[in-house]
Structures are given as C-alpha cells and as structure tokens.
C-alpha positions in Angstrom: 11.5 -43.3 -22.4 13.4 -42.9 -19.2 11.9 -40.2 -17.0 14.0 -38.4 -14.4 11.2 -38.2 -11.9 13.1 -37.0 -8.8 11.6 -33.5 -8.6 12.4 -33.0 -4.9 9.0 -31.5 -4.1 8.3 -31.1 -0.4 4.7 -30.4 0.7 3.9 -28.5 3.9 1.0 -30.4 5.4 0.3 -27.6 7.9 0.2 -24.8 5.3 -3.1 -23.1 4.5 -2.2 -23.2 0.7 -3.8 -26.3 -1.0 -1.4 -29.1 -1.9 -2.1 -28.8 -5.6 -1.0 -25.1 -5.5 2.1 -26.1 -3.7 2.9 -28.5 -6.5 2.2 -25.8 -9.1 4.5 -23.4 -7.3 7.3 -25.9 -6.9 7.2 -26.9 -10.6 7.2 -23.2 -11.7 10.1 -22.5 -9.4 12.0 -25.5 -10.9 11.3 -24.3 -14.5 12.3 -20.7 -13.8 15.5 -21.8 -12.0 16.5 -24.0 -14.9 16.3 -27.3 -13.0 13.4 -28.4 -15.3 14.6 -27.7 -18.9 12.2 -27.1 -21.8 11.0 -30.4 -23.2 11.7 -32.4 -20.0 9.3 -35.2 -19.3 7.4 -35.2 -16.0 6.2 -38.2 -14.1 2.6 -39.4 -14.5 0.0 -38.2 -12.1 -0.3 -41.6 -10.4 3.4 -42.0 -9.8 4.0 -38.4 -8.6 1.0 -38.7 -6.3 2.4 -41.8 -4.8 5.8 -40.2 -4.3 4.3 -37.1 -2.6 1.7 -39.0 -0.6 -1.3 -37.3 -2.2 -4.3 -38.3 -4.3 -3.7 -38.7 -8.0 -6.4 -36.1 -8.6 -4.4 -33.5 -6.7 -1.4 -33.9 -9.1 -3.8 -33.9 -12.0 -5.3 -30.6 -10.8 -1.8 -29.1 -10.6 -0.9 -30.3 -14.1 -4.1 -28.9 -15.5 -3.3 -25.5 -14.0 0.2 -25.4 -15.5 -1.1 -26.6 -18.8 -3.6 -23.8 -18.8 -0.9 -21.3 -18.0 1.4 -22.6 -20.8 4.2 -24.0 -18.5 3.5 -27.6 -19.6 2.3 -29.4 -22.7 0.6 -32.8 -23.0 0.9 -35.3 -25.7 -1.5 -38.2 -26.1 0.1 -41.6 -25.1 3.4 -39.9 -24.4 2.9 -37.9 -21.3 3.3 -34.4 -19.8 6.4 -32.2 -20.6 7.8 -28.9 -19.7 6.8 -26.6 -22.6 9.5 -26.4 -25.3 8.3 -22.9 -26.1 9.5 -21.4 -22.9 12.5 -19.1 -23.2 15.9 -20.2 -22.0 16.5 -19.5 -18.4 19.7 -18.0 -16.9 20.8 -20.7 -14.5 23.9 -18.8 -13.2 24.2 -19.0 -9.4 22.3 -16.4 -7.4 24.2 -13.5 -5.9 25.8 -13.9 -2.6 24.3 -12.3 0.6 26.7 -9.4 0.2 25.6 -8.5 -3.3 23.0 -5.9 -4.0 19.8 -7.5 -5.4 17.9 -5.0 -7.6 14.3 -4.3 -6.7 11.4 -2.8 -8.5 12.5 0.6 -9.9 10.0 3.3 -8.7 9.7 6.5 -10.6 9.7 10.0 -9.2 9.8 10.9 -5.5 7.5 9.7 -2.9 5.2 12.3 -1.3 6.5 13.5 2.1 3.5 11.9 3.8 3.3 9.0 6.3 0.6 7.3 8.2 0.9 6.1 11.8 -0.9 3.4 13.7 -1.1 3.6 17.5 -1.4 0.8 20.1 -4.9 0.1 21.5 -5.8 2.5 24.3 -3.8 5.5 22.8 -5.6 8.8 22.9 -4.9 10.6 19.7 -5.0 14.3 19.0 -5.6 14.1 15.3 -5.6 17.1 12.9 -9.4 17.6 13.3 -11.5 14.5 12.5 -15.2 14.1 13.5 -16.4 11.6 16.1 -17.7 8.7 14.0 -19.4 7.3 17.1 -21.9 10.1 16.6 -22.5 9.2 12.9 -26.2 8.6 12.1 -25.5 5.1 11.0 -29.1 3.8 11.1 -30.4 6.7 8.9 -27.6 6.4 6.4 -28.0 2.6 6.3 -31.7 2.8 5.4 -31.0 5.4 2.8 -28.2 3.3 1.4 -30.4 0.2 1.2 -33.1 2.2 -0.7 -30.5 3.5 -3.1 -29.1 0.1 -3.7 -32.4 -1.6 -4.3 -33.6 1.3 -6.6 -30.4 1.2 -8.5 -30.6 -2.6 -9.1 -34.3 -2.5 -10.1 -33.7 0.3 -12.6 -30.4 -0.9 -14.0 -28.5 2.0 -12.5 -25.6 0.3 -10.9 -23.3 0.4 -13.9 -20.9 3.1 -15.1 -22.2 6.7 -15.0 -21.0 10.3 -15.0 -17.4 10.5 -13.6 -18.3 13.9 -12.1 -20.7 12.1 -9.8 -24.4 11.4 -9.7 -26.6 14.3 -10.9 -28.8 14.0 -7.8 -25.9 14.6 -5.4 -24.4 17.3 -7.5 -27.7 19.1 -7.5 -28.0 18.6 -3.7 -24.5 20.0 -3.1 -25.2 23.0 -5.4 -28.4 23.7 -3.5 -26.5 23.6 -0.2 -23.7 25.9 -1.5 -26.2 28.4 -2.9 -28.4 28.5 0.3 -25.7 28.3 3.0 -22.6 29.7 1.5 -23.7 32.4 -0.9 -22.4 30.7 -4.1 -24.2 30.9 -7.4 -23.7 27.4 -8.9 -25.5 24.6 -10.7 -24.8 20.9 -10.9 -22.6 21.7 -14.0 -20.2 23.5 -11.6 -19.8 20.5 -9.3 -17.6 17.5 -9.4 -18.1 14.9 -6.7 -14.8 13.5 -5.4 -13.5 10.7 -3.1 -13.0 13.1 -0.2 -11.5 16.6 -0.4 -8.1 15.1 -1.0 -9.1 14.0 -4.5 -10.4 17.5 -5.0 -6.9 18.8 -4.1 -5.3 16.3 -6.4 -7.6 17.4 -9.3 -6.8 21.0 -8.6 -3.1 20.3 -8.8 -3.6 18.3 -11.9 -5.5 21.2 -13.6 -3.3 24.1 -12.4 0.2 22.9 -11.8 2.2 21.9 -14.8 5.8 21.1 -14.1 7.8 24.0 -12.6 4.8 26.3 -12.2 4.9 28.2 -8.9 2.1 27.6 -6.3 2.0 29.6 -3.1 1.3 28.1 0.3 1.2 29.8 3.7 4.3 29.0 5.8 2.2 26.6 7.8 -0.3 24.7 5.7 -2.0 21.4 5.0 0.7 18.8 4.1 -1.5 16.6 1.8 -2.4 19.6 -0.3 1.2 20.7 -0.6 2.3 17.2 -1.6 -0.4 16.9 -4.2 1.0 20.0 -6.0 4.6 18.8 -5.4 3.7 15.5 -7.0 2.7 17.3 -10.2 6.0 19.0 -10.3 5.0 22.4 -8.9 7.5 24.7 -7.2 6.1 25.5 -3.7 6.6 29.1 -2.6 6.1 29.8 1.1 4.2 32.9 2.2 4.4 34.6 5.5 1.7 33.9 8.1 0.8 36.0 11.2 -2.0 35.9 13.9 -4.5 36.9 11.2 -3.5 34.3 8.6 -1.9 34.9 5.2 0.1 38.2 5.0 -0.9 39.9 1.7 2.3 41.9 1.5 4.4 38.7 1.5 2.2 37.2 -1.3 2.5 40.4 -3.3 6.3 40.3 -3.0 6.3 36.7 -4.2 4.2 37.7 -7.2 6.6 40.5 -8.1 9.5 38.2 -7.9 8.1 35.5 -10.2 4.9 34.3 -11.9 2.6 32.6 -9.3 0.2 30.2 -11.0 -2.1 29.5 -7.9 -2.4 30.3 -4.2 -3.8 27.7 -1.8 -5.7 29.1 1.2 -8.0 28.0 4.0 -9.5 31.3 4.9 -12.4 30.1 7.0 -10.2 28.4 9.6 -6.6 28.6 8.6 -4.9 25.2 8.6 -3.3 24.5 11.0 -3.6 27.6 13.2 -7.5 27.9 12.9 -7.6 31.7 12.6 -10.3 33.3 10.3 -9.0 35.6 7.6 -10.3 39.1 8.3 -12.4 40.9 5.6 -9.7 43.4 4.6 -7.2 40.6 3.8 -9.9 38.7 1.8 -10.5 41.7 -0.3 -6.7 42.2 -0.8 -6.3 38.6 -1.8 -9.0 38.8 -4.4 -7.5 42.0 -5.7 -4.1 40.4 -6.0 -5.6 37.5 -7.9 -6.9 40.0 -10.5 -3.8 42.0 -10.6 -1.3 39.2 -11.0 -3.5 36.6 -12.7 -3.2 33.7 -10.2 -5.9 31.2 -9.3 -7.2 30.9 -5.7 -7.7 27.4 -4.5 -10.0 27.8 -1.5 -10.2 24.7 0.8 -13.3 25.2 2.9 -12.8 21.9 4.9 -15.0 22.6 7.9 -17.4 25.4 7.0 -20.4 24.0 9.0 -18.7 24.3 12.3 -18.4 27.9 13.3 -19.4 28.7 16.9 -19.5 32.4 17.6 -21.8 33.6 14.7 -22.8 32.6 11.2 -19.9 31.2 9.3 -18.0 33.7 7.2 -19.0 33.4 3.5 -16.3 31.8 1.3 -14.2 33.8 -1.1 -16.0 31.9 -3.8 -19.2 33.8 -3.0 -17.5 37.1 -4.1 -15.4 35.8 -7.0 -16.0 34.5 -10.5 -14.9 31.0 -11.5 -12.2 32.2 -13.8 -9.8 32.8 -10.9 -11.0 30.3 -8.3 -11.5 26.7 -7.5 -13.5 25.8 -4.4 -13.0 22.5 -2.5 -15.2 21.1 0.3 -16.0 17.8 2.0 -19.0 16.0 3.5 -16.6 13.9 5.6 -16.6 16.2 8.6 -20.4 16.3 8.5 -20.8 12.5 8.3 -17.8 10.2 8.4 -14.4 10.1 6.6 -15.0 6.6 5.4 -17.8 7.6 3.2 -15.2 9.4 1.0 -17.4 12.2 -0.3 -16.0 15.6 -1.2 -16.5 18.1 -4.1 -14.7 20.4 -6.4 -16.4 23.5 -7.6 -15.4 25.6 -10.6 -16.2 26.8 -14.1 -18.1 24.3 -16.3 -15.0 23.8 -18.4 -12.8 23.1 -15.4 -15.4 20.5 -14.1 -15.6 18.8 -17.5 -11.8 18.6 -17.5 -11.9 17.2 -13.9 -14.3 14.5 -15.1 -11.8 13.5 -17.8 -9.0 13.3 -15.2 -11.2 11.0 -13.0 -11.8 8.7 -16.0 -8.0 7.9 -15.9 -7.9 7.5 -12.1 -10.9 5.5 -10.9 -13.6 6.0 -13.5 -16.3 7.1 -11.0 -17.3 7.1 -7.4 -19.8 5.0 -5.4 -23.1 5.9 -7.0 -25.1 4.1 -4.3 -23.5 6.1 -1.4 -23.9 9.3 -3.4 -27.6 8.7 -4.0 -28.2 7.8 -0.3 -26.4 11.0 0.9 -28.3 13.1 -1.7 -31.6 11.8 -0.2 -30.4 12.7 3.3 -29.4 16.2 2.2 -32.8 16.7 0.4 -34.7 15.5 3.5 -32.8 17.9 5.8 -31.1 15.0 7.8 -27.6 16.2 7.0 -28.3 19.8 8.1 -30.1 18.6 11.3 -27.1 16.4 12.1 -24.7 19.3 11.5 -26.6 21.6 13.9 -26.5 18.9 16.6 -22.7 18.3 16.1 -22.1 22.1 16.2 -23.0 22.2 19.9 -21.2 19.0 20.7 -17.9 20.2 19.2 -18.2 23.6 20.7 -18.5 22.0 24.2 -15.5 19.8 23.4 -13.4 22.8 22.4 -14.2 24.4 25.7 -13.4 21.2 27.6 -10.0 20.9 25.9 -9.1 24.5 26.4 -10.0 24.4 30.1 -8.0 21.2 30.6 -4.9 22.6 28.8 -5.0 25.8 30.9 -5.4 23.8 34.1 -2.6 21.3 33.3 -0.1 23.5 31.4 -1.2 27.0 32.3 1.2 29.8 31.2 3.7 27.3 29.6 1.6 27.4 26.4 -0.1 29.9 24.2 -3.5 28.7 23.2 -5.4 30.1 20.2 -9.1 29.7 21.0 -10.7 28.9 17.6 -14.0 30.4 16.5 -15.0 27.0 15.0 -13.7 23.8 13.5 -12.6 20.6 15.1 -9.1 21.5 16.4 -7.2 24.2 18.2 -3.6 25.4 17.9 -1.1 25.8 20.7 2.4 27.1 20.8 5.1 26.9 23.4 8.6 28.2 24.1 11.9 26.6 23.5 12.1 25.2 27.0 9.1 22.9 26.5 8.7 19.9 24.2 5.1 18.7 23.8 6.2 16.2 21.1 8.6 14.4 23.4 8.9 10.6 22.8 7.8 10.0 26.4 4.2 10.8 25.3 3.9 7.6 23.3 4.7 5.6 26.5 2.0 7.5 28.3 -0.6 6.5 25.8 -1.1 9.8 24.1 -0.2 11.0 20.6 -0.2 14.3 18.8 1.0 15.6 15.4 4.3 17.7 15.6 3.9 21.2 14.3 6.9 20.8 12.0 4.9 18.6 9.7 2.9 21.7 8.7 5.9 23.8 7.8 6.1 24.6 4.1 9.7 25.9 4.4 10.9 23.1 6.7 11.4 25.5 9.6 11.3 24.5 13.3 7.8 24.9 14.8 7.1 25.0 18.5 3.4 24.3 18.1 0.8 21.6 17.6 -2.7 21.2 16.2 -4.9 19.3 18.7 -8.0 17.8 17.2 -10.9 17.6 19.8 -13.7 16.4 17.6 -13.0 12.7 17.8 -12.5 12.6 21.6 -15.3 12.9 24.2 -14.9 15.1 27.3 -13.5 12.4 29.5 -11.0 11.3 26.8 -9.9 14.9 26.3 -9.2 15.5 30.0 -7.4 12.2 30.3 -5.3 12.9 27.1 -4.2 16.3 28.5 -3.4 14.7 31.8 -1.2 12.1 30.1 0.5 14.8 28.0 1.3 16.9 31.0 2.7 14.0 33.0 4.9 13.0 30.0 6.7 16.3 29.9 7.0 17.1 33.6 
C-alpha cells in the first residue's frame, strides 16, 4: 500500500510543549481541517521519527495518545490509520480577515463589575479592606495545621454539610448572641465564602425575576449586581446625611410591591453614617406594614470607635422578615473567604441546597481552624487590637486630607469602619486621570450610584495603608489635582 507520508509537521525545538504533544496537536489539526481524511494511512513510527528528527518512541507516544482519544485506529500488520468513524469535516476555506468569526455565545448580561490591577508602588484607597500585614498568620497557621492533621486522622476531610462545619456555625452563633444581641443557634447559620456569597444567596432566595428590590441611592455595587443577576428590578431610595430616608422607601412601597430592602445601617456603604434609632424603628415598622424582607449587611460591626457598636436590626426583628449577612474577612483576611448568612431555619436549609449546586461546600479545614481561634478568644483579642490601629489611621487620614485639601472637600468623619467618605464641589475632580501617573488610586463615587447619577464623592479606605502610606497617598492626590 502506498502511504502519502508528507504530513508537513514542523516541530518547535524551543517550545516548552513536549515534542510528542506537538505531533498530537498537528495531527488533530490536520484531521479537523480535512487534510487527513478518515481511513487515511499514517507513516510508521520509525519513518515519521526519522522525518521529524525525533526518537521513534516520541512518535509512538503521540500515536498512543491519539489512539486512546479515538482519532486513530491501529490494525495488526497493516499500520495506523485516521479513524474511519470520525464525522465528515467541512473543508471549505476559512473566512477572510474581514468576515465576522462567531465566538462563544454567552447568555444574559455581565454584571456591571470590574476589577483593576495597579502598577507596583501605587498607593490604593480601596473601599475598606483590612491590613493583611497585621494578620496573625502564625496563630492561624498552627490552628490550621492542627485542623488538617485531626481531619486526616479522623477521616473528616471528605464532603460535609454545605452550610459549613458545625463547630464554626456554633462559634459564630455564640459570637452573635454575646456581642450583637441576636438569639440564634447553629441551625440559623450558613457559612459562606465571604459575605459576597451571602449576598448572592440572599438574592437567590428573595429575588425571582422582575421582583422589586430597594437599594439606597448610593450602595454597595456587588450586592446590587447580585440581585440584578437574578433578574430583580432595582428601585433607588433617597439617602441623606443620616442614611436611608424612610419617607422615600414608603413612597416606593406605595407605588409597587417591594420584595426586599438592602441596607447597611451600622455604617452605611459607602457614606459610613450610622442609621439613627428612629429610622431603624421606622424601617422595621415599614417591613411589617408592607411585607418586605430586610437584608442587613453588617460588614464591619467590630470596628466602631466612639462607643459600643449599635446593635443590628436583627437583634430586634424576627427571622420571618430579615436576613443578616456578616463577614470574618475584616477581622482576619479576605483571602480566608469566610462569611455567614443568618436567617430562619427554613431559609438556611434552602441556602444549603443552593450551595450544593454552586460549590458543594467550603474549606472545612480553615473553618475548623477559625472556630478554634474564636473559641480560644484569639479572634476577639485581635479585633480589639485592630480597633485601636484603625481608629488611629482614620485620624491620620482625616488630618492629612484637611491639611492638603482643606475647605475644598467636605469630610464625613466616620464613627467606625475602615473607610471615610469625602465630597467636593463641581470645580474639583479627585478622580482625575492624572492621579494614576502620580501613583495613587481611588474608587470614583459614581460606581456606588444605584440610579447612575453623577457623584462628586469618593470612599477612601484607610485600613490597608499605614500612617506613612496614608500621608504620602494624600500628598500625591493633592499634587495630581493642583
């Protein structure tokens, strides 16, 4: 049998990919393009190896891989052939450069969220992240090692409860009951991969397509987009110097059925103000009157400087009209990805079912290690230490802003948290492109606008920058706009 052996395979001797895989890819490409028709005979391994300048075993390895995948067949004493069972290939010429080449069709709309990387040396005012340089890494590492070894020894590293390990759920419940005035058990707790998964679950549970969910005019974009992704209709509510305006929410409820209201009453995101008692009471009253669910995002409860933190709405409300979301990321480090969703037992069971379709369960080793640190008081002790650090950084940033920008800005001195809010007049632009060239970055206030309105403001996170970095960042910002 005559064998057309001219396969025109060119190997790249400098490539990181092994030669046999290059041969595999070249033959697959030839088959898919129609150059190697079904049933075509291929050269023997010795001959092709000699032609390509490689060892016979290299070609044999490539053939074996293609045989295993079904691209080739082998017949004793006859040789190796392109599989006759392959479907016919369209060998029409490829489209010209001017033709549109269809790509992967993606369903739905992408969330209006982006991530940004900055050049080394850039000082970044984030939206309120902790300083991971202060993370108690040695303590967590030792606890993590103990959890790993114990789990391996007792066959506990397999699949478990999608709501999270019982030990951590019990530790979180104890913390919420003692420090935040809640009345919960482990059955009311679902451990999540950060508070964002808690928000996604809340949206999944509460926002069927076309349901209306109310957000303050300025609010947390990832929360908003989680509900939009579920098909919810976002309704903006007015905001003033005290937070959500109850009269605006009531007017929205009278205009249409509101399924849920998302709020951050402890430190309003992004403006940082604490919702006063009379508005909290009014919000709870409206929930009963109009039947909506309150989604309370208590993202930085531990960090309140002037007095004891204000108790959550969840401490005064039953679980039929409220879901409560929190995070351990601000206490420890965002990369640990630990948050929690709190609600009625039926809501938490449903949340567990949703997690089964998403990622099955979290990291049981990390959850066990953090539970140990909570039980031993390590987490609480670390929070107390960080409270003083972040309060000093808030003061440093405020002083630097007043010194560099003075009356050109209006500064809202927060009572707690890891960020402050500033506003400026139309004649000033603190989000000017010049800032990037100066090595400083901040988040434009317009990102927080629920209604897409123009915002002359910015949220400046001070937690992740030390005193020297904060002063330098403000200096660069001021020089970039002057």
